[in-house]
All heavy atoms as a GROMACS GRO file, in nm:
protein
  544
    1MET      N    1  -0.149  -0.223   1.341
    1MET     CA    2  -0.175  -0.139   1.225
    1MET      C    3  -0.300  -0.192   1.155
    1MET      O    4  -0.318  -0.311   1.138
    1MET     CB    5  -0.052  -0.146   1.133
    1MET     CG    6  -0.055  -0.047   1.022
    1MET     SD    7   0.101  -0.034   0.930
    1MET     CE    8   0.193   0.069   1.041
    2THR      N    9  -0.386  -0.101   1.114
    2THR     CA   10  -0.509  -0.139   1.046
    2THR      C   11  -0.485  -0.153   0.895
    2THR      O   12  -0.381  -0.110   0.844
    2THR     CB   13  -0.618  -0.032   1.068
    2THR    OG1   14  -0.576   0.089   1.004
    2THR    CG2   15  -0.645  -0.008   1.215
    3LEU      N   16  -0.583  -0.208   0.826
    3LEU     CA   17  -0.572  -0.219   0.681
    3LEU      C   18  -0.562  -0.081   0.617
    3LEU      O   19  -0.483  -0.060   0.524
    3LEU     CB   20  -0.691  -0.297   0.624
    3LEU     CG   21  -0.688  -0.320   0.474
    3LEU    CD1   22  -0.563  -0.397   0.431
    3LEU    CD2   23  -0.813  -0.393   0.428
    4ALA      N   24  -0.638   0.014   0.667
    4ALA     CA   25  -0.630   0.150   0.614
    4ALA      C   26  -0.490   0.207   0.632
    4ALA      O   27  -0.436   0.273   0.542
    4ALA     CB   28  -0.734   0.239   0.681
    5GLN      N   29  -0.429   0.183   0.746
    5GLN     CA   30  -0.293   0.231   0.770
    5GLN      C   31  -0.192   0.162   0.679
    5GLN      O   32  -0.100   0.227   0.628
    5GLN     CB   33  -0.254   0.211   0.917
    5GLN     CG   34  -0.330   0.302   1.011
    5GLN     CD   35  -0.312   0.265   1.156
    5GLN    OE1   36  -0.297   0.147   1.193
    5GLN    NE2   37  -0.312   0.365   1.243
    6LEU      N   38  -0.209   0.032   0.657
    6LEU     CA   39  -0.122  -0.039   0.564
    6LEU      C   40  -0.136   0.019   0.423
    6LEU      O   41  -0.039   0.038   0.352
    6LEU     CB   42  -0.154  -0.189   0.562
    6LEU     CG   43  -0.116  -0.269   0.686
    6LEU    CD1   44  -0.173  -0.411   0.676
    6LEU    CD2   45   0.034  -0.273   0.705
    7ARG      N   46  -0.262   0.047   0.386
    7ARG     CA   47  -0.288   0.105   0.254
    7ARG      C   48  -0.224   0.243   0.240
    7ARG      O   49  -0.159   0.273   0.140
    7ARG     CB   50  -0.441   0.114   0.231
    7ARG     CG   51  -0.479   0.184   0.103
    7ARG     CD   52  -0.630   0.193   0.084
    7ARG     NE   53  -0.704   0.248   0.195
    7ARG     CZ   54  -0.708   0.378   0.227
    7ARG    NH1   55  -0.639   0.467   0.158
    7ARG    NH2   56  -0.781   0.420   0.329
    8GLU      N   57  -0.241   0.324   0.342
    8GLU     CA   58  -0.184   0.459   0.339
    8GLU      C   59  -0.031   0.455   0.338
    8GLU      O   60   0.034   0.534   0.271
    8GLU     CB   61  -0.236   0.541   0.456
    8GLU     CG   62  -0.383   0.575   0.442
    8GLU     CD   63  -0.446   0.627   0.569
    8GLU    OE1   64  -0.378   0.634   0.675
    8GLU    OE2   65  -0.566   0.662   0.564
    9ARG      N   66   0.026   0.361   0.413
    9ARG     CA   67   0.172   0.346   0.417
    9ARG      C   68   0.225   0.313   0.277
    9ARG      O   69   0.334   0.354   0.240
    9ARG     CB   70   0.210   0.235   0.516
    9ARG     CG   71   0.360   0.213   0.531
    9ARG     CD   72   0.390   0.105   0.629
    9ARG     NE   73   0.365  -0.027   0.570
    9ARG     CZ   74   0.384  -0.141   0.633
    9ARG    NH1   75   0.426  -0.142   0.758
    9ARG    NH2   76   0.359  -0.255   0.572
   10ALA      N   77   0.145   0.239   0.200
   10ALA     CA   78   0.184   0.202   0.063
   10ALA      C   79   0.146   0.311  -0.039
   10ALA      O   80   0.162   0.292  -0.160
   10ALA     CB   81   0.119   0.070   0.025
   11ASN      N   82   0.096   0.423   0.011
   11ASN     CA   83   0.059   0.539  -0.073
   11ASN      C   84  -0.051   0.508  -0.174
   11ASN      O   85  -0.044   0.548  -0.290
   11ASN     CB   86   0.182   0.597  -0.145
   11ASN     CG   87   0.280   0.656  -0.048
   11ASN    OD1   88   0.242   0.731   0.041
   11ASN    ND2   89   0.406   0.622  -0.064
   12PHE      N   90  -0.152   0.436  -0.127
   12PHE     CA   91  -0.271   0.408  -0.209
   12PHE      C   92  -0.392   0.477  -0.147
   12PHE      O   93  -0.406   0.479  -0.024
   12PHE     CB   94  -0.304   0.257  -0.210
   12PHE     CG   95  -0.226   0.175  -0.305
   12PHE    CD1   96  -0.120   0.097  -0.261
   12PHE    CD2   97  -0.258   0.170  -0.440
   12PHE    CE1   98  -0.048   0.016  -0.347
   12PHE    CE2   99  -0.185   0.092  -0.528
   12PHE     CZ  100  -0.080   0.013  -0.481
   13THR      N  101  -0.478   0.532  -0.230
   13THR     CA  102  -0.611   0.570  -0.185
   13THR      C  103  -0.698   0.444  -0.195
   13THR      O  104  -0.658   0.346  -0.258
   13THR     CB  105  -0.672   0.680  -0.273
   13THR    OG1  106  -0.690   0.628  -0.406
   13THR    CG2  107  -0.584   0.804  -0.276
   14GLN      N  108  -0.817   0.450  -0.138
   14GLN     CA  109  -0.907   0.335  -0.154
   14GLN      C  110  -0.936   0.311  -0.302
   14GLN      O  111  -0.938   0.197  -0.348
   14GLN     CB  112  -1.039   0.358  -0.080
   14GLN     CG  113  -1.031   0.334   0.069
   14GLN     CD  114  -1.167   0.343   0.136
   14GLN    OE1  115  -1.263   0.398   0.081
   14GLN    NE2  116  -1.174   0.290   0.256
   15ALA      N  117  -0.957   0.418  -0.376
   15ALA     CA  118  -0.988   0.405  -0.519
   15ALA      C  119  -0.873   0.344  -0.597
   15ALA      O  120  -0.893   0.257  -0.682
   15ALA     CB  121  -1.027   0.541  -0.577
   16GLN      N  122  -0.751   0.388  -0.567
   16GLN     CA  123  -0.634   0.334  -0.638
   16GLN      C  124  -0.616   0.186  -0.606
   16GLN      O  125  -0.586   0.107  -0.696
   16GLN     CB  126  -0.509   0.412  -0.598
   16GLN     CG  127  -0.504   0.552  -0.650
   16GLN     CD  128  -0.393   0.634  -0.587
   16GLN    OE1  129  -0.357   0.615  -0.471
   16GLN    NE2  130  -0.338   0.727  -0.664
   17LEU      N  131  -0.632   0.150  -0.481
   17LEU     CA  132  -0.617   0.009  -0.444
   17LEU      C  133  -0.726  -0.075  -0.510
   17LEU      O  134  -0.699  -0.184  -0.559
   17LEU     CB  135  -0.620  -0.008  -0.292
   17LEU     CG  136  -0.596  -0.149  -0.242
   17LEU    CD1  137  -0.461  -0.203  -0.288
   17LEU    CD2  138  -0.607  -0.156  -0.090
   18ALA      N  139  -0.847  -0.023  -0.512
   18ALA     CA  140  -0.958  -0.096  -0.575
   18ALA      C  141  -0.929  -0.125  -0.722
   18ALA      O  142  -0.945  -0.238  -0.768
   18ALA     CB  143  -1.088  -0.017  -0.560
   19VAL      N  144  -0.883  -0.023  -0.794
   19VAL     CA  145  -0.852  -0.041  -0.937
   19VAL      C  146  -0.738  -0.142  -0.954
   19VAL      O  147  -0.746  -0.232  -1.037
   19VAL     CB  148  -0.816   0.094  -1.003
   19VAL    CG1  149  -0.757   0.074  -1.142
   19VAL    CG2  150  -0.938   0.184  -1.009
   20THR      N  151  -0.635  -0.129  -0.873
   20THR     CA  152  -0.520  -0.218  -0.880
   20THR      C  153  -0.560  -0.363  -0.851
   20THR      O  154  -0.510  -0.456  -0.915
   20THR     CB  155  -0.411  -0.174  -0.780
   20THR    OG1  156  -0.376  -0.039  -0.810
   20THR    CG2  157  -0.288  -0.259  -0.788
   21MET      N  158  -0.653  -0.380  -0.756
   21MET     CA  159  -0.696  -0.513  -0.714
   21MET      C  160  -0.807  -0.570  -0.803
   21MET      O  161  -0.836  -0.688  -0.796
   21MET     CB  162  -0.748  -0.508  -0.570
   21MET     CG  163  -0.649  -0.463  -0.467
   21MET     SD  164  -0.548  -0.595  -0.404
   21MET     CE  165  -0.665  -0.713  -0.349
   22GLY      N  166  -0.871  -0.484  -0.882
   22GLY     CA  167  -0.981  -0.530  -0.966
   22GLY      C  168  -1.110  -0.550  -0.888
   22GLY      O  169  -1.190  -0.638  -0.920
   23VAL      N  170  -1.128  -0.469  -0.783
   23VAL     CA  171  -1.250  -0.475  -0.701
   23VAL      C  172  -1.309  -0.335  -0.695
   23VAL      O  173  -1.249  -0.239  -0.740
   23VAL     CB  174  -1.222  -0.529  -0.559
   23VAL    CG1  175  -1.166  -0.671  -0.564
   23VAL    CG2  176  -1.127  -0.437  -0.482
   24SER      N  177  -1.426  -0.324  -0.635
   24SER     CA  178  -1.489  -0.192  -0.621
   24SER      C  179  -1.434  -0.118  -0.499
   24SER      O  180  -1.378  -0.180  -0.407
   24SER     CB  181  -1.640  -0.207  -0.608
   24SER     OG  182  -1.672  -0.268  -0.484
   25VAL      N  183  -1.452   0.013  -0.500
   25VAL     CA  184  -1.411   0.093  -0.385
   25VAL      C  185  -1.490   0.050  -0.262
   25VAL      O  186  -1.436   0.045  -0.151
   25VAL     CB  187  -1.431   0.244  -0.414
   25VAL    CG1  188  -1.400   0.327  -0.291
   25VAL    CG2  189  -1.345   0.288  -0.531
   26SER      N  190  -1.617   0.016  -0.280
   26SER     CA  191  -1.697  -0.027  -0.166
   26SER      C  192  -1.644  -0.157  -0.106
   26SER      O  193  -1.653  -0.178   0.015
   26SER     CB  194  -1.845  -0.039  -0.202
   26SER     OG  195  -1.865  -0.139  -0.299
   27THR      N  196  -1.585  -0.243  -0.188
   27THR     CA  197  -1.525  -0.366  -0.137
   27THR      C  198  -1.406  -0.333  -0.049
   27THR      O  199  -1.392  -0.388   0.062
   27THR     CB  200  -1.484  -0.460  -0.252
   27THR    OG1  201  -1.601  -0.500  -0.323
   27THR    CG2  202  -1.410  -0.582  -0.202
   28VAL      N  203  -1.320  -0.243  -0.094
   28VAL     CA  204  -1.204  -0.203  -0.012
   28VAL      C  205  -1.254  -0.141   0.118
   28VAL      O  206  -1.203  -0.172   0.226
   28VAL     CB  207  -1.113  -0.105  -0.089
   28VAL    CG1  208  -1.004  -0.050   0.002
   28VAL    CG2  209  -1.051  -0.174  -0.211
   29SER      N  210  -1.354  -0.056   0.110
   29SER     CA  211  -1.411   0.005   0.230
   29SER      C  212  -1.468  -0.101   0.324
   29SER      O  213  -1.447  -0.094   0.446
   29SER     CB  214  -1.521   0.104   0.190
   29SER     OG  215  -1.581   0.159   0.304
   30ASP      N  216  -1.538  -0.198   0.269
   30ASP     CA  217  -1.593  -0.306   0.351
   30ASP      C  218  -1.482  -0.386   0.420
   30ASP      O  219  -1.497  -0.425   0.536
   30ASP     CB  220  -1.680  -0.401   0.267
   30ASP     CG  221  -1.813  -0.340   0.228
   30ASP    OD1  222  -1.851  -0.235   0.285
   30ASP    OD2  223  -1.880  -0.398   0.140
   31TRP      N  224  -1.373  -0.411   0.351
   31TRP     CA  225  -1.259  -0.480   0.413
   31TRP      C  226  -1.205  -0.397   0.529
   31TRP      O  227  -1.178  -0.449   0.637
   31TRP     CB  228  -1.147  -0.502   0.313
   31TRP     CG  229  -1.174  -0.599   0.204
   31TRP    CD1  230  -1.272  -0.695   0.198
   31TRP    CD2  231  -1.102  -0.612   0.081
   31TRP    NE1  232  -1.265  -0.765   0.081
   31TRP    CE2  233  -1.161  -0.717   0.007
   31TRP    CE3  234  -0.993  -0.545   0.027
   31TRP    CZ2  235  -1.113  -0.756  -0.118
   31TRP    CZ3  236  -0.946  -0.584  -0.098
   31TRP    CH2  237  -1.006  -0.688  -0.168
   32GLU      N  238  -1.190  -0.267   0.505
   32GLU     CA  239  -1.132  -0.180   0.608
   32GLU      C  240  -1.224  -0.163   0.729
   32GLU      O  241  -1.177  -0.139   0.839
   32GLU     CB  242  -1.098  -0.043   0.548
   32GLU     CG  243  -0.982  -0.049   0.452
   32GLU     CD  244  -0.939   0.087   0.398
   32GLU    OE1  245  -1.003   0.190   0.433
   32GLU    OE2  246  -0.841   0.089   0.322
   33ASN      N  247  -1.354  -0.176   0.707
   33ASN     CA  248  -1.450  -0.160   0.816
   33ASN      C  249  -1.497  -0.293   0.876
   33ASN      O  250  -1.585  -0.293   0.962
   33ASN     CB  251  -1.571  -0.079   0.768
   33ASN     CG  252  -1.532   0.064   0.739
   33ASN    OD1  253  -1.478   0.132   0.824
   33ASN    ND2  254  -1.556   0.109   0.617
   34GLY      N  255  -1.440  -0.403   0.829
   34GLY     CA  256  -1.472  -0.533   0.886
   34GLY      C  257  -1.606  -0.591   0.843
   34GLY      O  258  -1.653  -0.687   0.902
   35LYS      N  259  -1.665  -0.534   0.739
   35LYS     CA  260  -1.792  -0.586   0.690
   35LYS      C  261  -1.773  -0.710   0.604
   35LYS      O  262  -1.862  -0.794   0.594
   35LYS     CB  263  -1.866  -0.480   0.610
   35LYS     CG  264  -1.912  -0.362   0.695
   35LYS     CD  265  -1.983  -0.259   0.611
   35LYS     CE  266  -2.024  -0.141   0.696
   35LYS     NZ  267  -2.087  -0.036   0.615
   36LYS      N  268  -1.657  -0.720   0.541
   36LYS     CA  269  -1.622  -0.834   0.457
   36LYS      C  270  -1.475  -0.865   0.476
   36LYS      O  271  -1.397  -0.779   0.516
   36LYS     CB  272  -1.643  -0.804   0.308
   36LYS     CG  273  -1.784  -0.786   0.264
   36LYS     CD  274  -1.787  -0.764   0.114
   36LYS     CE  275  -1.928  -0.735   0.064
   36LYS     NZ  276  -1.928  -0.704  -0.079
   37GLU      N  277  -1.438  -0.988   0.445
   37GLU     CA  278  -1.297  -1.026   0.442
   37GLU      C  279  -1.263  -1.066   0.298
   37GLU      O  280  -1.347  -1.123   0.228
   37GLU     CB  281  -1.270  -1.142   0.537
   37GLU     CG  282  -1.278  -1.102   0.682
   37GLU     CD  283  -1.230  -1.210   0.776
   37GLU    OE1  284  -1.184  -1.316   0.729
   37GLU    OE2  285  -1.241  -1.188   0.897
   38PRO      N  286  -1.142  -1.036   0.256
   38PRO     CA  287  -1.104  -1.069   0.118
   38PRO      C  288  -1.091  -1.219   0.096
   38PRO      O  289  -1.064  -1.294   0.191
   38PRO     CB  290  -0.969  -1.000   0.101
   38PRO     CG  291  -0.915  -0.986   0.237
   38PRO     CD  292  -1.032  -0.971   0.328
   39ARG      N  293  -1.110  -1.259  -0.026
   39ARG     CA  294  -1.086  -1.398  -0.065
   39ARG      C  295  -0.935  -1.422  -0.064
   39ARG      O  296  -0.856  -1.328  -0.064
   39ARG     CB  297  -1.141  -1.424  -0.205
   39ARG     CG  298  -1.290  -1.411  -0.211
   39ARG     CD  299  -1.338  -1.436  -0.351
   39ARG     NE  300  -1.484  -1.422  -0.355
   39ARG     CZ  301  -1.557  -1.461  -0.454
   39ARG    NH1  302  -1.501  -1.516  -0.561
   39ARG    NH2  303  -1.686  -1.446  -0.452
   40LEU      N  304  -0.896  -1.546  -0.065
   40LEU     CA  305  -0.755  -1.582  -0.057
   40LEU      C  306  -0.674  -1.515  -0.169
   40LEU      O  307  -0.566  -1.462  -0.145
   40LEU     CB  308  -0.737  -1.733  -0.061
   40LEU     CG  309  -0.594  -1.784  -0.045
   40LEU    CD1  310  -0.534  -1.733   0.086
   40LEU    CD2  311  -0.589  -1.934  -0.050
   41LYS      N  312  -0.728  -1.514  -0.291
   41LYS     CA  313  -0.654  -1.453  -0.402
   41LYS      C  314  -0.632  -1.304  -0.377
   41LYS      O  315  -0.529  -1.249  -0.413
   41LYS     CB  316  -0.725  -1.475  -0.536
   41LYS     CG  317  -0.858  -1.403  -0.551
   41LYS     CD  318  -0.920  -1.429  -0.686
   41LYS     CE  319  -1.052  -1.354  -0.701
   41LYS     NZ  320  -1.109  -1.375  -0.833
   42HIS      N  321  -0.728  -1.238  -0.312
   42HIS     CA  322  -0.713  -1.096  -0.280
   42HIS      C  323  -0.615  -1.077  -0.166
   42HIS      O  324  -0.543  -0.977  -0.162
   42HIS     CB  325  -0.848  -1.033  -0.247
   42HIS     CG  326  -0.939  -1.028  -0.364
   42HIS    ND1  327  -1.069  -1.072  -0.359
   42HIS    CD2  328  -0.920  -0.986  -0.492
   42HIS    CE1  329  -1.126  -1.056  -0.477
   42HIS    NE2  330  -1.037  -1.005  -0.560
   43PHE      N  331  -0.613  -1.171  -0.072
   43PHE     CA  332  -0.519  -1.164   0.040
   43PHE      C  333  -0.377  -1.161  -0.015
   43PHE      O  334  -0.294  -1.080   0.028
   43PHE     CB  335  -0.539  -1.287   0.129
   43PHE     CG  336  -0.542  -1.256   0.275
   43PHE    CD1  337  -0.657  -1.210   0.336
   43PHE    CD2  338  -0.429  -1.274   0.354
   43PHE    CE1  339  -0.661  -1.183   0.471
   43PHE    CE2  340  -0.430  -1.247   0.488
   43PHE     CZ  341  -0.546  -1.202   0.547
   44ARG      N  342  -0.349  -1.248  -0.110
   44ARG     CA  343  -0.214  -1.254  -0.170
   44ARG      C  344  -0.180  -1.124  -0.242
   44ARG      O  345  -0.068  -1.073  -0.231
   44ARG     CB  346  -0.205  -1.373  -0.265
   44ARG     CG  347  -0.213  -1.506  -0.189
   44ARG     CD  348  -0.212  -1.627  -0.279
   44ARG     NE  349  -0.089  -1.631  -0.357
   44ARG     CZ  350  -0.079  -1.685  -0.477
   44ARG    NH1  351  -0.185  -1.741  -0.533
   44ARG    NH2  352   0.035  -1.685  -0.542
   45LEU      N  353  -0.277  -1.068  -0.315
   45LEU     CA  354  -0.254  -0.942  -0.384
   45LEU      C  355  -0.234  -0.827  -0.286
   45LEU      O  356  -0.150  -0.740  -0.308
   45LEU     CB  357  -0.370  -0.911  -0.480
   45LEU     CG  358  -0.380  -1.000  -0.603
   45LEU    CD1  359  -0.509  -0.972  -0.679
   45LEU    CD2  360  -0.259  -0.982  -0.692
   46LEU      N  361  -0.312  -0.826  -0.178
   46LEU     CA  362  -0.296  -0.722  -0.077
   46LEU      C  363  -0.155  -0.724  -0.019
   46LEU      O  364  -0.092  -0.619  -0.003
   46LEU     CB  365  -0.398  -0.739   0.036
   46LEU     CG  366  -0.540  -0.692   0.005
   46LEU    CD1  367  -0.638  -0.741   0.111
   46LEU    CD2  368  -0.546  -0.541  -0.007
   47MET      N  369  -0.104  -0.842   0.011
   47MET     CA  370   0.032  -0.852   0.065
   47MET      C  371   0.132  -0.796  -0.036
   47MET      O  372   0.224  -0.723   0.001
   47MET     CB  373   0.067  -0.996   0.100
   47MET     CG  374  -0.005  -1.048   0.223
   47MET     SD  375   0.050  -1.211   0.277
   47MET     CE  376   0.021  -1.312   0.135
   48GLU      N  377   0.112  -0.828  -0.161
   48GLU     CA  378   0.204  -0.781  -0.265
   48GLU      C  379   0.196  -0.630  -0.282
   48GLU      O  380   0.298  -0.560  -0.278
   48GLU     CB  381   0.170  -0.850  -0.398
   48GLU     CG  382   0.257  -0.806  -0.513
   48GLU     CD  383   0.217  -0.872  -0.645
   48GLU    OE1  384   0.155  -0.980  -0.643
   48GLU    OE2  385   0.250  -0.814  -0.750
   49PHE      N  386   0.075  -0.577  -0.301
   49PHE     CA  387   0.059  -0.435  -0.328
   49PHE      C  388   0.088  -0.347  -0.207
   49PHE      O  389   0.137  -0.235  -0.221
   49PHE     CB  390  -0.080  -0.404  -0.383
   49PHE     CG  391  -0.109  -0.470  -0.515
   49PHE    CD1  392  -0.230  -0.531  -0.540
   49PHE    CD2  393  -0.014  -0.470  -0.616
   49PHE    CE1  394  -0.258  -0.590  -0.662
   49PHE    CE2  395  -0.040  -0.530  -0.739
   49PHE     CZ  396  -0.162  -0.590  -0.761
   50LEU      N  397   0.054  -0.396  -0.088
   50LEU     CA  398   0.075  -0.316   0.033
   50LEU      C  399   0.213  -0.338   0.094
   50LEU      O  400   0.251  -0.268   0.188
   50LEU     CB  401  -0.034  -0.347   0.138
   50LEU     CG  402  -0.178  -0.320   0.092
   50LEU    CD1  403  -0.274  -0.353   0.206
   50LEU    CD2  404  -0.196  -0.177   0.045
   51GLY      N  405   0.287  -0.435   0.042
   51GLY     CA  406   0.422  -0.460   0.092
   51GLY      C  407   0.423  -0.503   0.237
   51GLY      O  408   0.507  -0.458   0.315
   52CYS      N  409   0.328  -0.588   0.272
   52CYS     CA  410   0.319  -0.634   0.411
   52CYS      C  411   0.327  -0.786   0.417
   52CYS      O  412   0.314  -0.855   0.316
   52CYS     CB  413   0.190  -0.584   0.476
   52CYS     SG  414   0.039  -0.649   0.401
   53THR      N  415   0.346  -0.836   0.536
   53THR     CA  416   0.353  -0.980   0.557
   53THR      C  417   0.213  -1.036   0.582
   53THR      O  418   0.119  -0.961   0.610
   53THR     CB  419   0.441  -1.014   0.679
   53THR    OG1  420   0.377  -0.963   0.797
   53THR    CG2  421   0.581  -0.957   0.664
   54PHE      N  422   0.203  -1.166   0.576
   54PHE     CA  423   0.077  -1.235   0.607
   54PHE      C  424   0.035  -1.202   0.750
   54PHE      O  425  -0.082  -1.174   0.776
   54PHE     CB  426   0.097  -1.386   0.589
   54PHE     CG  427  -0.026  -1.466   0.619
   54PHE    CD1  428  -0.130  -1.472   0.528
   54PHE    CD2  429  -0.037  -1.536   0.738
   54PHE    CE1  430  -0.244  -1.547   0.555
   54PHE    CE2  431  -0.150  -1.611   0.766
   54PHE     CZ  432  -0.254  -1.615   0.674
   55GLU      N  433   0.130  -1.201   0.841
   55GLU     CA  434   0.101  -1.173   0.982
   55GLU      C  435   0.048  -1.031   1.001
   55GLU      O  436  -0.046  -1.009   1.077
   55GLU     CB  437   0.225  -1.195   1.068
   55GLU     CG  438   0.266  -1.339   1.083
   55GLU     CD  439   0.342  -1.395   0.960
   55GLU    OE1  440   0.390  -1.316   0.875
   55GLU    OE2  441   0.348  -1.518   0.948
   56GLU      N  442   0.109  -0.934   0.932
   56GLU     CA  443   0.062  -0.796   0.942
   56GLU      C  444  -0.081  -0.782   0.890
   56GLU      O  445  -0.164  -0.713   0.949
   56GLU     CB  446   0.152  -0.701   0.863
   56GLU     CG  447   0.287  -0.676   0.925
   56GLU     CD  448   0.376  -0.592   0.836
   56GLU    OE1  449   0.391  -0.625   0.716
   56GLU    OE2  450   0.431  -0.493   0.887
   57LEU      N  451  -0.110  -0.850   0.781
   57LEU     CA  452  -0.243  -0.843   0.722
   57LEU      C  453  -0.346  -0.909   0.813
   57LEU      O  454  -0.454  -0.855   0.836
   57LEU     CB  455  -0.242  -0.907   0.584
   57LEU     CG  456  -0.352  -0.867   0.488
   57LEU    CD1  457  -0.367  -0.717   0.474
   57LEU    CD2  458  -0.328  -0.930   0.352
   58CYS      N  459  -0.310  -1.023   0.869
   58CYS     CA  460  -0.401  -1.091   0.963
   58CYS      C  461  -0.428  -1.003   1.084
   58CYS      O  462  -0.543  -0.991   1.129
   58CYS     CB  463  -0.344  -1.224   1.008
   58CYS     SG  464  -0.346  -1.351   0.881
   59GLU      N  465  -0.324  -0.940   1.137
   59GLU     CA  466  -0.340  -0.851   1.252
   59GLU      C  467  -0.430  -0.733   1.217
   59GLU      O  468  -0.513  -0.690   1.297
   59GLU     CB  469  -0.204  -0.801   1.300
   59GLU     CG  470  -0.210  -0.704   1.415
   59GLU     CD  471  -0.271  -0.760   1.543
   59GLU    OE1  472  -0.264  -0.882   1.566
   59GLU    OE2  473  -0.326  -0.679   1.621
   60ALA      N  474  -0.416  -0.680   1.096
   60ALA     CA  475  -0.500  -0.568   1.052
   60ALA      C  476  -0.648  -0.607   1.054
   60ALA      O  477  -0.733  -0.530   1.101
   60ALA     CB  478  -0.459  -0.522   0.912
   61PHE      N  479  -0.679  -0.727   1.008
   61PHE     CA  480  -0.818  -0.772   1.008
   61PHE      C  481  -0.865  -0.806   1.148
   61PHE      O  482  -0.981  -0.784   1.182
   61PHE     CB  483  -0.837  -0.890   0.911
   61PHE     CG  484  -0.837  -0.848   0.768
   61PHE    CD1  485  -0.728  -0.873   0.688
   61PHE    CD2  486  -0.943  -0.778   0.713
   61PHE    CE1  487  -0.725  -0.832   0.555
   61PHE    CE2  488  -0.943  -0.735   0.582
   61PHE     CZ  489  -0.833  -0.763   0.503
   62ASP      N  490  -0.777  -0.857   1.233
   62ASP     CA  491  -0.814  -0.885   1.372
   62ASP      C  492  -0.846  -0.756   1.446
   62ASP      O  493  -0.938  -0.753   1.528
   62ASP     CB  494  -0.701  -0.958   1.444
   62ASP     CG  495  -0.692  -1.105   1.406
   62ASP    OD1  496  -0.789  -1.157   1.346
   62ASP    OD2  497  -0.589  -1.168   1.435
   63GLN      N  498  -0.773  -0.649   1.420
   63GLN     CA  499  -0.798  -0.522   1.487
   63GLN      C  500  -0.938  -0.469   1.455
   63GLN      O  501  -1.005  -0.415   1.542
   63GLN     CB  502  -0.693  -0.418   1.448
   63GLN     CG  503  -0.563  -0.439   1.521
   63GLN     CD  504  -0.469  -0.320   1.502
   63GLN    OE1  505  -0.512  -0.211   1.468
   63GLN    NE2  506  -0.343  -0.344   1.525
   64VAL      N  507  -0.981  -0.486   1.332
   64VAL     CA  508  -1.114  -0.439   1.293
   64VAL      C  509  -1.220  -0.518   1.368
   64VAL      O  510  -1.320  -0.463   1.413
   64VAL     CB  511  -1.134  -0.451   1.140
   64VAL    CG1  512  -1.277  -0.421   1.101
   64VAL    CG2  513  -1.039  -0.359   1.067
   65LYS      N  514  -1.198  -0.647   1.384
   65LYS     CA  515  -1.296  -0.731   1.454
   65LYS      C  516  -1.307  -0.696   1.601
   65LYS      O  517  -1.410  -0.715   1.662
   65LYS     CB  518  -1.257  -0.878   1.440
   65LYS     CG  519  -1.276  -0.933   1.302
   65LYS     CD  520  -1.233  -1.078   1.297
   65LYS     CE  521  -1.237  -1.133   1.158
   65LYS     NZ  522  -1.187  -1.271   1.152
   66ARG      N  523  -1.199  -0.644   1.660
   66ARG     CA  524  -1.199  -0.611   1.803
   66ARG      C  525  -1.276  -0.484   1.835
   66ARG      O  526  -1.301  -0.456   1.950
   66ARG     CB  527  -1.054  -0.596   1.852
   66ARG     CG  528  -0.983  -0.726   1.862
   66ARG     CD  529  -0.845  -0.706   1.924
   66ARG     NE  530  -0.752  -0.798   1.863
   66ARG     CZ  531  -0.631  -0.768   1.825
   66ARG    NH1  532  -0.582  -0.648   1.844
   66ARG    NH2  533  -0.553  -0.858   1.770
   67ARG      N  534  -1.307  -0.404   1.735
   67ARG     CA  535  -1.378  -0.277   1.759
   67ARG      C  536  -1.514  -0.299   1.815
   67ARG      O  537  -1.586  -0.384   1.792
   67ARG     CB  538  -1.391  -0.196   1.630
   67ARG     CG  539  -1.263  -0.138   1.582
   67ARG     CD  540  -1.293  -0.047   1.468
   67ARG     NE  541  -1.174  -0.026   1.388
   67ARG     CZ  542  -1.174   0.024   1.268
   67ARG    NH1  543  -1.286   0.058   1.211
   67ARG    NH2  544  -1.064   0.042   1.201
   0.00000   0.00000   0.00000
């Protein structure tokens, strides 16, 4: 599952997640497209807001790198 899929499963748009996380929409987009990786504090928030495990989140970022 990709980060975008995890986000959609949690019923967030990129804009909603960005506001909730305190980051820009372009930052969320960059995470989803593999241009950037979140800082540790954002990783923890992503797990909380997206309702996913550390392993699921790591796999989501690994999938983007494999493209």
